[in-house]
N, C-alpha and C positions, 0 to 999 in steps of 0.2 A: 567286625567279624569280616575276615577274609576271604577271597575268592576260592573259590574250592580247589583243591589240588587235584585236578582230575585227569591228566595224563602225567604219569612220570615226576616231572619236576614242580608238578601243583599249580601255585601262582605264578611262579616263574613261567611257567609254560605259556597259561593265560595270558597273560601281557604282554610274552613274543608274539604269540597270538596275534595279538591286537595290534601291536605294531607291524607285525606283517601285511596283516589285510588293511593297515593305513598305508601303509608304504605301498600296495598294489594298489588304494585307488588311485594315488599320488601319480603312480606308474602310468595308470592308464589315461588319466586326465589328460597328464603330459603329451602322449602320444596325440589325444584327439584335439589339443592344442594349437601341434604343429599341424596336422593337417587342415583345421583352421584357417592358420593363418597360410597354407596353400590354398584352398577354395578361395580365398578371398581375393588373389590373384587373377582371377579368373573372369571374363566379361557378367556381366548381371543374370542372363537368363541361365548360363550354368552356373554360376556360382549361387543360385538359388537351388536348384539340384542336388548341388553338392552339398550344401548345409543340409537339407533333408535328408540325404542319403547318411550322415556321419551322427545325425541324432538318431538316426534307426538299429543303431549298432550297439555293441554287447558294450563299447566301452566308453559309449554315454551314459550305461547303467553303471559301471565301476568306478566311471567318473567321482558317483555321488559322496557328499560327505559323511566320514565313518564316525558314529559317536559310540563308545562304549557305555552301554546300562549303567555294569556296577561302579563306574566311575564318577555316576551322577552329572554325565557330561550331556545338552540337549542342544538341538539345531536351534532353539531360540538367543543362546549365548552368540551367535555370529550368524545374523538374518541376510541370508544373502538372496534371497526375492527381488523379484523385479519391483521398481519405485510405484508401478501401478497395482502391488497387490498389499504393499503396507498398510501397517493398524496407526500407523503412526500420525497425528493432525496435519491438515491441508489446507489450501485456502485462507478464509477470513480467521479458522482456528488458529493457524500456523503464527497469523499476523497479531494477532493479540496474545498467542503463548511467547512469541518473539519478544512483543512490548512487554514483558513480564519476568524476564529473565534478568537476574541479580549478576551474573559475571560470564564473560565470555567462555566459558569453559560450558558451561550452563547452555550456553547458545549453541555451541558446537554439538553438545550431545542430541542436542534438542534437532537440530538440520540433519546429524545424520538417522536418526529414525525417522522425519516427515517425509511426504512427498512435494518437493521443493518444486511451486510453480514459480519461475521467475517474474513471467510478467504481474504476473497477482502481487508478486512483492514490490516491484517496479514501479503499479499503479497505486499500492499503498504510500510507499516512500514518495511518490511524489504531492498522495496529497496530505500528508503528516509526513516527515521526514523522521527517519526511524531515530532513537537515542543512542547515545553513541556505543553502548553494550550491544544492542543487537547487530550495530553498524559493524562493529569488529567481529563478529559472528560471521556476517553475511560476507563480509569481504574477504575473508580469510580461504573461503572456496574457490578451488583452482576452478569451476565447471560456472562460477560467477560470473555473468557476461560481460563484455566491457561496458558499455554505455550504464549499466547499473552500476560498476567498480567505480566509475564517471561521478554519476549523480550521488554515492554515498559520499564522496569525497568533498561533496559542496552542501553546505558549506564547510570549510577547509577544517579539518580537525585531525592532529597530528595524531593522536592514540590511534585514531580509524585510519590513518594511513599507516602507519606502521604494519600493522595487521596485517597486510598483503605479504610479508616478509612468510608467515605461516604458511601459504602454499608450496613454499620449499619443500616441507613437513609431508608431501603426499595425502592431503586430506581431500578425497576423492566424495563422488556423491554414493547416495546408497547405489542406484543402478551397477557403477562401475565396482564396487567392494566385493573382495571374496572372502569366503569363508579361510580361516585358519588350516579347514583339513583339506580343503582342494588341493589337490595336484597343480596347479599352476604355479612357477616361479615368480615370487612377488617383482612386479618390473622395477628397476632401477629408479630412483628416484634423480632426474637431472634439473639440470638448473631452467628454472621458468621466465622464458623472457617474457617481458610486458610486450603489449600493445606499445605503439606510439601514442594513439590517441590517452593512454595511461602517463606514459611519460610527460606529456606535454602539463598535467596538470602536477605531478607532483616535483618536476624541474623549478619551478621557482622557489620551491620550499624544500630544495634538497639541503642544505645547510642546518636543517633543522630534526631531520633523519635517524633515525638509528641506522648501526650499524649493519645486521641482515638485509637490511631493506637498501640501503648507498650501495651495497655490494653485488646486488640483484640487479640493479642501477647500471654498472658497470660493464655492460656487456660488450662483447668485440666487436666493434666499428661503433658502438654508440658511446664510447665511454669521454671522448672528448666535448660533446656537449654538454656532459656531467660537469666535467675540470669547469669548464668556462663558466658555468652559473653557479656553483658553490662560492659562497661567500667564507666558508671555515676550510681551509684546505687542511689543515693538520687534522681535523675530525674526516676526512674523506683520506687522509693519509693513514689514519688509526683503524680505518677498515679495511685498509688492505694490508696494512701489516700484521693483523691480526689472521688472516687468511689463510686455511690449510692447503694441501696439495689437490683439495679436492676444486679448488678457486682460482688454479694458479693461471687458467686463461684469463681471469678477470683484472686479476693483480697485474700481468702482463700487459692487459688492454688499458690499464689504468696506467703504469708508466709510459707505453707508448702515446698514448694521448698528451700525457706532459711531455714527452720530450718534441710530439712535433709540433706543441704551442713555444716550446723554450728555440727550437731550432729555426720558426718563423722570423722571432723575434729577436735574439741575438745573433745568429749569424755564426760567424768565425773569431768571434770577440771572447777571447781566451781569459780576459779578465773579468768578463762578467759571467763566462760562464765557472770561474772558482768560487764567484761570489755565490750566484745561486746556487751551486752544489752544499755550498757551507751554510746556506739559512735556510733551504726551502723545507725541508722536515722539522724546522721550526716553528714558521710563519704561520701565524694566526689570523691570518685575513686572506684576501684571493689570491690567486696566480698573478693577476692581472697589478692589484697592488703591490706584490713582491715585484713584477718586472720594473714598476713605473717607480721605486723606490730603491733600485739599486744605487744609485752615487748615493743617497743619504748613510752614515755612518751609523752603525748599527752596534751598542757598548757589545762587548763580549763575543762579538761572534768571530776574531779572529782564533780564540783559542780554540772553537771548534774545527777540526779538519774538515775537507769532502766530503761527499757521500758518494760511494760508487755508483748506486741507482742511477744519481742524477747525473755523473760524469760521462757511463757509458750512453748518453744520449747524446752527445755532443758528436759533430761531424770530425770524423778518421783523425783531419791533422790536428783540431784541437785536445782530442781524448789522446792521442800520441805523447803531444808536448806535454800535458798536465802531467800524466803518470809518469813520463820520465824524469818528473820534479821530484815527484815523492820516494824516499826511502822507503824497506820494507816495513818499517812500522808504521808508518804512513800510512800504507795501502793496508796494512792489516783494520788499522784502524777504520780505513773508509768502508771496508765490508763488514763491517762489525753489525749492521741490521739486517744482513742476509744471517748474521749468528741468533738462535734464540734467549731467552732467559736461562734456558737451564745450558747454555752454551753448546747447544747441539746446533746444525746448520739444517734448520728446519728450512730454509728457503731455498735447498739446494738446487731444483730445479729451475728456478731465477740465478742461482749463480753459474750453472753451467752455460746459462744462457749469453748472462754479462762476459765470461773466458770466449765463449763465441766470438763478440763482437769485439772484443779486446785483439783477438787474433784479425779478423775484419779490418780494423784500422790499423793493423801491422805493428801493433805492441809489440817488444822486445820478449822473449818467455821470461819468467821470472820465477824466484823462490816460492813467494806466494802463493806465485798462481797455481803451482804443484803440488803443493797444500790443498789448497781450497777444491784443485780437481778431485785430489786423492779422497779428501772426505764426502766432497758429492756422490763420487760413483762410488763408495761404501752403502748408499742410499738409493741409487738411482741408476745400477749397472746398465742400463740400456744407451743412457746419454753419452757415448763413447768419441766417436768422430769429430764431437765437439770439442774435446782436448787434448785431439793428436799429437796436436803444434806443440805440447807441452814434452812431448818422448824424448828422455833423456836428460832432465832436470833434477829429477828425484827417484831415489832407488825403488821407494814406497811406490810411487805413481807406476814407475814402469815395470815394475811386478803387476801390478795391477791389470796394465793394459796387455801384457805378452798374456796372462791368466787369461784374459775376457775375449783377446783377439782369436782364440780357435774358435769361436761362434758368430764371430763379425766378419765376413770378408773385407768389406770395405774399411773397416779398421785393421784389420788384418795387412792390407794391401798400402797402406797409407805408414804402416811402421816398417812392413818391408822397405819401403823406397828411403826411407834413412838411413838404409845400411847401403853400406858399397856392395855393385853387383856381384856373387864370386863367379868363377870360373866355370863351363860346364862340368858336372861330374863325369868322371870314369862310368863309374857303374850309378846310375839314377838312384835305384832300387834300394841297394847297400846305404848310401848316403843318406835317402829317406829314414832309412829305419836307425842310424845315429842319431837323427833329431829326437829333440825332448820338447821343444816348444812351436809353436805355429807360425811363428816368425819366420824361424828357421825354414823352416820345412817349405814356406812358400816362397821364400831363396831359392833354394835348390831347386825347386818345379819351374820356378819362372826361366831360371839361368839353362837348365838341362833340358824342360821339356816345356817350350813354349806353347807352343800350339799341340801338340800331338800326345795324349797319356797313356804310355805302354800299361794297358789294363791287363793283359795275359801274365804279362811278367809281374807285375803287383798283385793279382788274385794267386799267384803261383806263390810268391812267397809269402804273401797272407794266411794261406794252407799250410804253411810249413811250421808258419813261425806269427803270430800275430801281429800286427803294424801297431806302431803306437798311436795312443789315442787322437792327440794332436796332429799326426799325420791324415789319419782319417776325416778327421777335419776340414781338414786343407784340401785334399781328395774330393769330397763329398763337395767341393764349391764347381768342379771341373764338369764339361760334358761327358755325359754317358757314364756318370756314376752307379756300380753297379749294386742292385740291394744286396746282394752277399754281403757287402763293407757296410753298406747302411744297416744292415741287423748285426754289426758287430759293435756299433759303438754302444758304449755300456750304459745304458739309464738315460738316452739323448731323448730330449724335450721334442716333440712334434716340430713345436712352433718354432726350435732353433734349427733343427734340421731344414723346414722348409725355407730358412732365411741361406740357405749355401748357394741354391742352383735350383732350375727346372728338374732333372732327373731327383735333386734330391727332394724336392717338393713334392714329387710324382710318390715317392715312396712314403712321406710322411703323410699327405691324404690318404694312402691305402691303410693304414696303422694306426688309424683315430683311435678305434676303439679298445685294442688291447685286450677286451674280454668279449663274453660272447654277446651276440646284440641284444638281446633279451635284457642284459643288465646295462645297457648301454646307458640309460637314463640316472643310474645308480650312479655310474662310474664316469661317466664321461659330461664335465661339465660345460657349460656353456660358454663359461670362458676361455676353456680349452682348446673348444673347436674354432670359438672368433677368433683368438691369439694365432691360429695357425693359418685360418683362412685369409685375417686380414694382413699378416704378416706377406702371403703370398701375391696377395692383390695390391696391396701398395706400395712393394714392388716394381708390379707389373710383371714377377718371373712367368705367370700361367693366365692366359685370360680366363674371363667368367665361365664360359664354356666346358674347356677344361678341367675345371676345377668342380665342376657336377661330372664330370664323367671319371673322374679319377676317386672323389672322396667317398671313402666305406668308413662306417656303414652309412645306409641311404637316408637313418634319420640326423645327421652332422650336418648337411647343407641346410635342411630345414630348420635345426637348432640354430642354425649360424642367422640364417634369413628373418626366421622371428624375434632376432633380437636387435636387428638393426633399427636405430633411432631415425624416425622421420627426417629428422633435420641431415644426416650423411648423406655427401653427396655419391656416394657410389653404391648408398641404396635402391635408387631405381635402376641403375643397372642390371644388378643380380636380380632384383625381383621382374625385370623383362625375361632373363634368361628360365628363370623359373617358370614362370607363367606360360612360356612359350613350350617348354615340357608338358607339362600339368593340361594344357588346354588340346595337344596334339595327342597325347595318352588318351585322354576322357575320350576324346569325336573318335579313335578306336575302338574302343574298348565301347561306348555304350551305358546304357543303363545299367546300376549297381557296381561303377566304376571306384565312385570313393569305398562305397560299402566291401568292397573286396580289398581295396587300398589301408584299410582301416585295420582290419585282420593281420594283413600282409608285414605291416611295416616293423611293428615291433619285434618279430624273431628273424627279418632279413639281414645277410650279412652283406651284399652287394651292395653296388652304386645304384645312384639314384636312377639314370637311364634304365640300366637293367628292373630296377623295381617297377619303372613303369612299361617294360618292354612285353607286347604279347606272350600270353601263354597259352597251352592248349584248353586248360580248362575256363578262357575266358570268355569261350563263344556259350558254353554250360550259365556262366553266373549272368551275362546279361540275359540271356532266354529265361534263366529264373525270375530277372526281376522285372523283366516284362510281364511274365506270366503270371506274376505276384500283384502288379500294380493294374492287371486285366483280369479279374477272376471269371468273366463272362467267357472267356477264352481257353478254359481248363476243362471244359466240359468234353465228354470222350462222343467221337462219331458212334452216330446211331447205327452204322451200318456195322462199326469196327466190333469185333469181341471185345467183352470186358475184361479191361488188364491189359491190352495188347496197343494203348496209342501210344505214339513217341514221349508223351510224358512219362506215360507210367513206366514204359521199360528207361527214361534217362533217371526217373527215382531210384529202379528197382535197383541198376549199376549201380549209383550211389549206393545205396544201404548196401550192398553187397561189399565192395571194397571198403565203406569204413566201417563194419565188422569186421572183415578180415584184420586188418589192421587195427584195429583195439584188442583180438585176440591176441595176436602177435605181442601187441605191446604191454598187455595185462592178462596174462591167460588166465589168472585166477578170479577175474573181474566177473561181478554177477551182472554178466548181459542180460537182456531181454530175448526172450527165445521163441515167441510165441507168433512173430511175424518173420523172422529167419530161418536161413538153415538149420538141420537139426544139428550138426556137428559145430554148432556157430562157438560154443564153448572151447573148444579143442584147437590147437595151433594151426595155422594152415601148414605150416614146415612140415610136421608130423604127420599130417592128414589131408595130401593135398585133392581138396575133393574140386572138380571141373567147375563146380560154382563160385568157388571161393578164390579168389588171386594170390599167389603165392608170392610172399616179400624175402628177398633174399638176407635182410637181418633187421636187427629193431629200428636201424636209424633211417633202412629203406621206408619200414610201415611210418615211424615219425614224420618223415617228409610227406610222406602222402597225407596225411591227417592234418599237417599243416595248411594244406593245397587246398585239401576238401573244408577241411574248418569254417575256412573263408564263407564259405556259403550257406552257414547252419541256419542262421535266419530267414534266407531266404527259401532255402529246403524246407523247413519248417512251415512256412504259409503257405508253399503251392502245396505239398504233401496233406495240409489239412483239408483241400478237397480233393485231390486227386486219391491219396491213399494215406486215409487216416491212420492206417494203424504205425507207418512212419514217423507220422508228426508225434504220435504218443509215445512209442518204444526211444526218440531221440534224446530226453534227455538222461535217461540211463545208457545208451549206449554209448554218447560221447563224455559222459561225465569224468571216467578217469584220464581220457586223455586231456579234458580242461581242468581238471585239478590238478596234473601233471607240468602244463604251461602255464599255471596262475590265472588262468582265465573264468574264473569261476562264476564272475557275476553274469557272465553269457549264459550260467544256466537259469538263471531266474526267466526271461524272457521266452526262452524256449519252454519250460515247462508250464509256464501259466499259458503257454499256445497250445501246449498237450491237453493242460487240464480243459481249453475251451473246446479242444477237438472232443475229445472222449465222453462228454457233458454233452455235446450236440447228437455224438453219433450212440448217444444211451450205452457206452460202456464202460461200466463203472469199476470195472477193475483196472483199465487206462487210468479213468482219473485219480481213483486210488494212487497208483503208480506216480502219476505226475503231483499227486499234492505233495507224496513222499519225497518226490527228488527235490520240490521246492523247499519246502522243511529243511533238508540237508544245504542248499545252496542258502538260505538266509541265513542258516545259524553259521557258517564259512566266511560270511560274509557281515557278520556281527549286527543284524538285523534281527534282534534274537525274538523279542516279540512277535513280528510277524510269523517268525517260523515257527512260535509256539500254535500258533492260530492255523498254519497249513497242516503242522502233525496231528492236531487233533481232529481235522476234517479226515485226512488220509485215514487215521486210528478209527474212525467212525464207519469209514468204507469199507474197511478192510476186516471188521467187524461183522458188517453186513452181510460180505459174501464170503465169509469162512474162511480167511486166510490166515493160519496161524502163522507161517512165514514170513508174510511182509506186515503182519501184526506185532510180530516180535520185533523186527527190527524198528519199524516207527517209534511204538514204544520205547524201544533202548533210547532213539533220535530225543525224542521228547522227552525223555530225563533228563538226560545231558542239557537242553536249552534251559529246561528249569530249573538246573542247576545253575548255571552260568547268571539267570537273571535272581537267584537268590532266593527262591521260591521253594525251600527245603522240605516242607512238608508237602506238598505237591508234587515234587519230584519224588519223595519215598513212597507215596501210593501208586505212580505210574508204573515204578521198577519191580515193585513190589508185583506187582498184574502182569508184570511184564515176563518173571521167570517162568511160572507155567506155561507160557504162549511158547516161550524158547524149549522147552522139554516137547512139547508136544510137536512141534514140528522139527525136534533132534539136532538142536545147535548148541552143542555144547560150548562150543567156545563164544559165542554171541551169549550163551547165560552166564558164564563168568568175566565178559565185560558189563552186564547189566549188575552183576553181584558188586564188583568196583566202583561202580555210581553209586549201588545203593548203599554202600560202606559209607560212600563219601556224605551222601544225602544226611545218614543217621548221626553221623559223627558231629555236624553242623548241629542238630538237633541235641545233641547231649544223652543220645539213649546209646551211649559206650558199649555195652555190652552187646546190644545187638547187631552195631558195626563192626563190633570183632569179629562175630558169627559170620558177617555178611562177606568181611574180609578171609575170612577161612575159607568159605565158601568158594570164593574167586581164587584162590590159590591152588586150590583142589582141583577146579575145573580146567583151568587156566595149565597150570603143571600135567594134568593126566590124557592133555589131549595136544601135546607138540608131537603129531604125526607129520608132520610139514605140508599139512595142507592150511589153506587161505593165509594170510598174510603173519608169517612168521615173524616178522621183527615187529609188529603191530603186536602180537599176543606177547613177547618179550618184555616190551616196554610195560606193557599192563601187567602183568607177573610180578616183575619187580617193584612196580608201584604199591600193587595189594600187598607184598611181604613187607615191603616199605612202614606202609599204613599200620600192617597188622604189629610190627617191631613197635611199633609208636603207643598201640594203645593198651600193648600186654605190657611192656615193661616195665621192671620195678620203680615205682616213684621216690623210693631211696636213692 
């Protein structure tokens, strides 16, 4: 039976709600992970405090996995508990279980569910070595210690050694494993470099290893020892030939190692280089055997042409002479290994490198070179400067280079240098407007305005009629490039704009999001931010501090820094710059800095220094945090009148501002009025009470709530002691704002705190309101079972105190949660009891919604006639109370849903 069609679009709306809640949880955990990365840059004492504050924020609640009950998902499917909380085998039980597994896959599953103690496993292996199957499972784990890996390889078993390559599949330990519903972006699987200790064991047996492990051994800087150790060069070459672009550095490392060995032995012997280029790719022995037998005749070797991959390793004079003796057809055959079985140049990255080496050797341009470059650039347009020397040799290549030169200043200048310098133009602006390719525009600017760019005239001409796009790209590389022209570039990618120059880079950094900051993690991918900032840092266009001062929103540099790899040479410099900013800001702010930062970051539009800059409310947040950590300081001075302490006045002003902003933001919200001004439900603009702060517009009220909302958990903790009424009313007071900002998860700790406070001061009405608010928040988060319990507790309290108004609303909420759990008989019973409560409280619109939900429950129970009656009552109540009060759009949606369901039930079956 499908999900209940609760609101308008039925099961589709429920499914969209699930996706929205899951996306909200993903976003919350992404913000939290960025802040955890930043906190990890601090010294140890400050780092511990930062982590504690982040763990106490509402974001940590929102980051919890979301498991829709009606989809049958359970947390057990993705066990994310720490290792010490696992229920799998451990110690001797794990050792015994490992020895009994029948396949390596079974061993993988066993280790994934177990608490792995490597010391225990190593001791067991030392007493009685594991057989091949459990050894293959153990050695495939990336967290397997190097000494234990070496022990598993002794005695030598090639099937065990080959399983080391499985570490490339990101087989992490259980403590590192994330749930599929976590918000963290899965880390990229990068090549796992083996330690020297493991390499020493593998190298004597390198000729017997499988291709994935051979490729793993060919690490840059360490490939030469592999080439020297192998007795079967053809097997090592097969591992290289089947590598894709992801293994390009290791493929290049292999050929660099081979070239170094050949140059040491052959020198500038042209005949020897030609012979090696013919034989190497078909040789089935070691490289030393090939070099020692070069003088021996090999039948059939003459019919094979030389391999270009070997030739480009030769000294420049030898390479130039050999290539000059080859005609175009022979050159094409020499480059065949750069072409895959499907006749596509799959190794185009290597081919571009080969072209660069040919240029460096002084080889004259040839027609095949232009064809190779054009084919390579079709797949890798970033490798442009390496083939600029071929400009003028092929119309196809020339067209590609001219089109791509508009985005690459270095390529543009190289192509312009190939043309004769034109005379200075009489009217440079008019001459530029006539150019429609970037190379010609570069020539005009270099000849007419080599030093000073006439920006006022160019801006005036652009306002009159937009300048051509290629001209704008050329101008972007000039100092002083104005933002007006940058915004005129149609569909420009930020990384392309950042590559032009310093001023263009600043503009690109300031416009990385392109959307509201609340959606930055949905639309701004790490690759976009990373490519832009990497483009700037790699070229040295701007220093790291300037990038941090310019990039906006503030999440961008955090997203970039979190994605830097440990082996990245620029990582330390970037981390140091970020650590300096965060350390200084945390010291100036004091306690509560990370707590406020967690709530400020998701909606902040400015730069990182602006985010960390002191604010007027920071002193309040720091003071509240100190008070929350030291409850003994909250007691009022016995000599002061009750309610006049500085802390009490502080909370009173806080409540007054938040009430006024919420009343303007949501004039019809059901705000609690027991603890505030009597006119709290009215707009402060229309009724400007001296006790209520006036706001000029809705945006001003929203900004106030964004600022004050950072301190909600702190206010709740302090108010629970000093001003319990505020702590009890806080969940209902800020619920409309948190729903609008998508921060529903923060309602849960607020409601739980309000419940505890109300129970302590024996406020049964406050306790009931807190339970009701908790139930609604849990429902919106998809935690339906918990929501049922909270609603049932609230309903019992409301019946005891005789509040039909609250009981009617809570019973409606309980019935809705039961519907989502498919507990239709209970839902029907609760909703039927809710109708008289609605009449008693005088809430016809609420009764109409209850009738709609009741119709859904009865329909799923196959009580069709009663369901039709409930839908008719819902239509009558919702249609007859459209007086503009309440949520008009919600009433219309509910009315449309009731009419649609009624038509469905009463339609003629024929």
